[in-house]
C-alpha positions in Angstrom: 0.0 0.0 0.0 1.3 3.4 -1.0 2.4 5.8 1.8 1.0 9.4 1.8 4.3 10.7 0.4 4.2 8.2 -2.4 0.6 9.1 -3.2 1.5 12.8 -3.4 4.4 12.1 -5.7 2.3 9.8 -7.8 -0.5 12.4 -8.1 2.0 15.2 -9.0 3.6 13.0 -11.6 0.2 12.0 -13.1 -0.9 15.7 -13.2 2.4 16.7 -14.9 2.0 14.0 -17.5 -1.6 15.0 -18.2 -0.6 18.7 -18.5 2.2 17.8 -20.9 -0.2 15.7 -23.0 -2.8 18.5 -23.1 0.0 21.0 -24.0 1.1 18.8 -26.9 -2.4 18.4 -28.1 -3.0 22.2 -28.1 0.3 22.8 -29.8 -0.5 20.3 -32.5 -4.0 21.7 -33.0 -3.1 25.4 -33.0 0.5 25.2 -34.5 1.0 28.9 -33.5 0.8 30.2 -29.9 -2.4 32.1 -29.2 -2.1 35.7 -28.5 -2.3 36.7 -24.8 -5.6 38.3 -23.6 -5.8 42.0 -24.1 -5.6 44.4 -21.1 -8.8 45.5 -19.4 -8.8 48.9 -21.2 -11.2 50.6 -23.6 -10.9 53.9 -25.3 -13.4 56.1 -27.2 -10.8 57.0 -29.8 -8.1 55.0 -31.7 -7.3 51.8 -29.9 -6.7 48.2 -30.7 -9.8 47.9 -32.9 -9.4 51.2 -34.8 -8.5 49.8 -38.2 -5.0 51.3 -38.1 -1.9 49.0 -37.9 -1.8 49.2 -34.1 -0.2 46.9 -31.6 -0.4 46.9 -27.8 2.2 48.7 -25.8 2.5 48.4 -22.1 3.8 51.9 -21.6 1.9 53.9 -24.3 -1.3 51.7 -24.4 -0.8 51.3 -28.2 1.7 52.2 -30.9 1.7 52.0 -34.7 3.6 49.3 -36.4 6.3 50.8 -38.5 5.6 48.5 -41.4 1.8 48.7 -41.3 -0.4 49.6 -44.2 -2.6 52.7 -43.7 -6.3 52.0 -44.4 -7.3 55.4 -45.8 -5.2 55.0 -48.9 -2.9 57.9 -48.3 0.9 57.6 -48.3 1.1 58.4 -44.6 3.2 56.0 -42.6 4.4 55.8 -39.1 8.1 56.8 -38.9 8.8 55.7 -35.4 10.3 52.3 -36.3 12.8 53.8 -38.8 13.6 56.8 -36.7 14.5 54.7 -33.7 17.1 52.9 -35.8 18.9 56.0 -36.8 22.7 55.7 -36.4 24.1 57.4 -33.4 26.9 60.0 -33.5 25.4 62.5 -36.0 27.9 64.5 -38.0 28.3 68.2 -37.2 25.7 70.4 -38.8 22.9 67.8 -38.4 19.8 68.5 -36.2 16.8 66.3 -35.4 13.3 67.6 -34.9 10.7 64.9 -33.9 7.1 66.0 -34.2 5.0 64.4 -31.4 1.3 64.5 -31.6 -2.0 62.9 -32.4 -3.8 62.0 -35.6 -3.4 65.5 -37.0 0.4 65.2 -36.7 0.2 61.7 -38.1 -1.7 63.1 -41.1 -5.2 61.7 -41.2 -6.8 62.6 -44.6 -3.7 64.0 -46.3 -0.8 62.4 -48.1 2.4 61.9 -46.1 4.2 64.5 -48.2 1.5 67.1 -47.3 1.8 66.8 -43.5 3.2 69.8 -41.6 6.2 67.7 -40.6 7.2 67.1 -44.2 6.5 70.7 -45.2 8.7 71.9 -42.3 11.5 69.6 -43.4 11.4 70.9 -47.0 11.6 74.4 -45.7 14.5 73.6 -43.4 16.3 72.1 -46.4 17.4 75.6 -47.2 19.2 75.9 -43.9 22.9 75.4 -43.6 22.1 72.9 -40.8 20.8 69.5 -42.2 17.5 69.0 -40.3 15.7 65.7 -40.0 12.1 66.1 -39.1 10.6 62.8 -37.8 6.9 62.3 -37.7 5.9 60.3 -34.6 2.3 61.3 -34.4 -0.1 58.5 -33.4 -3.9 58.5 -33.8 -5.7 58.8 -30.5 -2.7 59.9 -28.4 -3.2 62.3 -25.5 -0.6 64.5 -23.8 -0.3 61.7 -21.2 0.9 59.3 -23.9 3.1 61.9 -25.4 4.8 62.6 -22.1 5.5 58.9 -21.7 6.9 58.8 -25.2 9.3 61.6 -24.4 10.3 59.9 -21.2 10.9 56.5 -22.7 11.6 56.8 -26.5 12.5 60.4 -27.5 16.2 60.1 -26.4 16.7 57.4 -29.0 15.9 60.1 -31.7 18.7 62.3 -30.4 16.5 65.4 -30.6 17.6 69.0 -30.9 14.0 70.3 -31.0 10.8 68.5 -30.0 7.5 69.7 -31.5 4.5 68.9 -29.4 1.0 69.1 -30.9 -1.4 68.3 -28.0 -4.9 69.3 -26.8 -6.7 69.2 -30.1 -9.3 66.6 -29.2 -8.3 63.4 -27.5 -7.7 64.9 -24.0 -11.4 65.9 -23.5 -12.9 62.8 -25.1 -14.8 60.6 -22.6 -12.7 58.2 -20.5 -14.1 54.7 -20.2 -13.7 53.4 -16.6 -10.7 55.6 -15.8 -8.7 58.5 -17.1 -5.3 57.9 -18.8 -3.2 58.1 -15.7 -5.3 55.5 -13.8 -5.6 53.4 -17.0 -1.8 53.3 -17.0 -1.9 51.7 -13.5 -4.4 49.1 -14.7 -2.2 48.4 -17.7 0.8 48.0 -15.4 -1.0 45.6 -13.1 -2.1 43.6 -16.1 1.4 43.4 -17.5 2.9 42.5 -14.1 0.3 39.7 -13.8 1.3 38.3 -17.2 5.0 38.3 -16.4 4.4 36.9 -13.0 2.5 33.9 -14.3 5.2 31.4 -15.3 2.6 29.1 -16.8 1.9 31.9 -19.4 4.5 30.3 -21.6 2.3 27.3 -22.0 0.0 27.3 -25.1 -2.7 25.6 -23.0 -2.7 28.3 -20.4 -2.7 31.1 -22.9 -5.5 29.4 -24.9 -7.6 29.1 -21.7 -6.9 32.7 -20.7 -7.9 33.9 -24.2 -11.1 31.8 -24.0 -11.9 33.3 -20.6 -11.3 36.8 -21.8 -13.7 36.2 -24.7 -16.4 35.1 -22.3 -15.8 38.1 -20.2 -15.9 40.5 -23.2 -19.3 39.1 -24.3 -20.7 39.4 -20.8 -19.4 43.0 -20.5 -20.5 44.8 -23.7 -18.4 47.7 -24.9 -19.3 51.1 -23.6 -17.7 53.0 -26.6 -20.9 53.6 -28.6 -22.9 54.6 -25.4 -20.2 57.0 -24.3 -19.8 58.5 -27.8 -23.6 59.0 -28.0 -23.7 60.7 -24.5 -20.9 63.0 -25.4 -22.1 63.9 -28.9 -25.7 64.5 -27.9 -25.5 65.7 -24.2 -21.8 66.6 -23.8 -21.7 64.2 -20.9 -18.7 62.1 -19.8 -19.8 59.7 -17.0 -16.1 58.9 -16.1 -14.7 62.3 -16.9 -12.3 63.2 -19.7 -9.3 61.1 -20.7 -7.0 63.9 -19.4 -8.5 66.6 -17.2 -7.3 70.2 -17.7 -5.0 70.3 -14.8 -3.5 67.0 -15.7 -3.0 68.3 -19.2 -1.1 71.3 -17.7 1.1 68.9 -15.7 1.8 66.7 -18.8 2.9 69.6 -20.9 5.2 70.9 -18.1 6.7 67.4 -17.8 7.3 67.2 -21.5 9.1 70.6 -21.3 11.2 69.4 -18.4 12.1 66.1 -20.0 13.0 67.8 -23.3 15.3 70.3 -21.6 17.0 67.5 -19.7 17.9 66.1 -23.1 19.5 69.4 -24.0 16.8 69.9 -26.6 14.3 72.7 -27.2 10.6 72.1 -26.7 8.3 73.8 -29.2 4.5 73.8 -28.5 1.8 74.1 -31.1 -1.7 75.3 -30.2 -3.8 72.9 -32.4 -6.4 74.4 -34.6 -10.0 73.3 -34.9 -12.8 74.2 -37.3 -15.1 77.0 -36.1 -18.1 74.6 -36.1 -16.3 72.2 -33.8 -15.1 74.9 -31.5 -18.8 76.0 -31.1 -20.1 72.5 -30.6 -17.3 71.3 -28.2 -16.0 74.4 -26.4 -13.6 72.4 -24.2 -10.9 72.8 -26.7 -10.6 76.5 -25.9 -9.6 75.7 -22.3 -6.9 73.3 -23.5 -5.5 75.7 -26.0 -5.3 78.4 -23.3 -3.3 75.9 -21.1 -0.9 75.3 -24.0 -0.2 79.0 -24.2 0.1 79.4 -20.4 2.5 76.5 -19.9 4.6 77.7 -22.8 4.9 81.1 -21.1 5.5 79.7 -17.7 8.2 77.2 -18.9 9.8 79.5 -21.4 8.8 77.2 -24.3 8.6 78.5 -27.9 5.0 78.7 -29.1 3.6 78.2 -32.6 0.1 79.6 -32.3 -1.4 77.7 -35.2 -4.9 77.9 -33.6 -4.9 81.7 -33.8 -3.8 81.6 -37.4 -6.6 79.1 -38.3 -9.4 80.8 -36.4 -11.7 81.5 -39.3 -15.5 81.8 -39.9 -17.6 78.6 -40.1 -18.1 79.1 -43.9 -14.3 78.7 -44.3 -14.0 75.5 -42.4 -13.8 73.3 -45.6 -11.0 75.5 -46.9 -8.7 74.4 -44.1 -10.0 71.2 -42.6 -10.9 67.8 -44.0 -13.4 67.0 -41.2 -14.3 68.3 -37.8 -10.8 67.9 -36.4 -8.1 67.4 -38.9 -6.4 70.0 -41.1 -6.4 69.5 -44.8 -3.5 70.2 -47.1 -3.9 73.9 -46.8 -4.3 73.7 -43.0 -1.1 71.7 -42.7 0.6 74.4 -44.7 -0.4 77.0 -42.2 0.7 74.8 -39.2 4.0 74.4 -40.9 4.2 78.2 -41.5 3.5 78.7 -37.7 6.3 76.4 -36.8 8.7 78.0 -39.2 7.9 81.4 -37.9 8.3 80.2 -34.3 11.7 78.6 -35.1 12.9 81.9 -36.5 11.8 83.8 -33.4 13.6 81.3 -31.2 16.8 81.7 -33.2 16.8 78.1 -34.3 17.1 79.0 -38.0 18.4 81.9 -40.0 15.9 84.8 -39.9 16.4 85.3 -43.6 15.2 81.8 -44.4 11.8 82.6 -45.9 11.0 80.5 -49.0 8.2 82.0 -51.2 4.7 81.2 -50.0 5.5 79.1 -46.9 5.2 81.9 -44.4 2.8 84.1 -46.2 -0.2 83.6 -44.0 -1.3 86.5 -41.8 1.9 88.5 -41.6 4.1 85.7 -40.3 7.3 86.8 -41.9 
């Protein structure tokens, strides 16, 4: 008759064999390991189900794949992947200028060549200094994500100037469950839990967790449509905005501090919006005001593109492709604002004024 210790050993060995057999069966059936369950986060704007080539990021919530195809048929691509692989040790006379922002920086609705980043780079080509303007705009990003990008990724770009285009829209969109700062904590807890589970390496466990996540997702329907409807019809946000105004102020100040620590110059843009959108969603005026206030308080160069593109409603279609994003002409004016700001800051030769680029509203 088996002793207690022998029974325990026999039971453990049997369980291990059964687990190994089940693992082999799952591996043979699936051939490829199932993806791990997604984090318990949901966003009103661009997220994992947006249609863009997005992948999960434990620090930034999501990021664009550098080799992903863009669904709207334009030439716009995400430059982060190639930019991060730039060779170090730049030669003398070379300067880097990453443009950090949201979908407007990314270039929704315009060709990549028409974005303000590319226009700015073409203008800077006349400078004795060889400038590299890197577009790292990501649809759906808020100032919280931008601050995290500066803290964790910007140094790899060896920046001399960092352009920040924040506060156009995503900050005051409804949060779902928690604002961005608290969502980061939930994402961190999820990531720690994944790494702490040693059995996560098993296909069997990952398959079971994915199945459980699927059951949970069907039992907890998405709140996205409900929250979009409440905001668009009643201007209500049950869980508040993704980034509250004072948190927005703190994020901008943090970006300025981190940029200066890298011996780079921050350059803020007040993002423009169509007149109809400004009337319908007045929150943007508060965020634009904060951009100006933080720029003044932190001695940051300001490109006030919002002031330049404040036009009557009947002119919205001349400068914007929709209710948020500048069109080709709008991107040209943003580039003009940046060029003018760089001249004021002494970053480029004051005589560097190509025909037409800085012609809007007395910006020479």
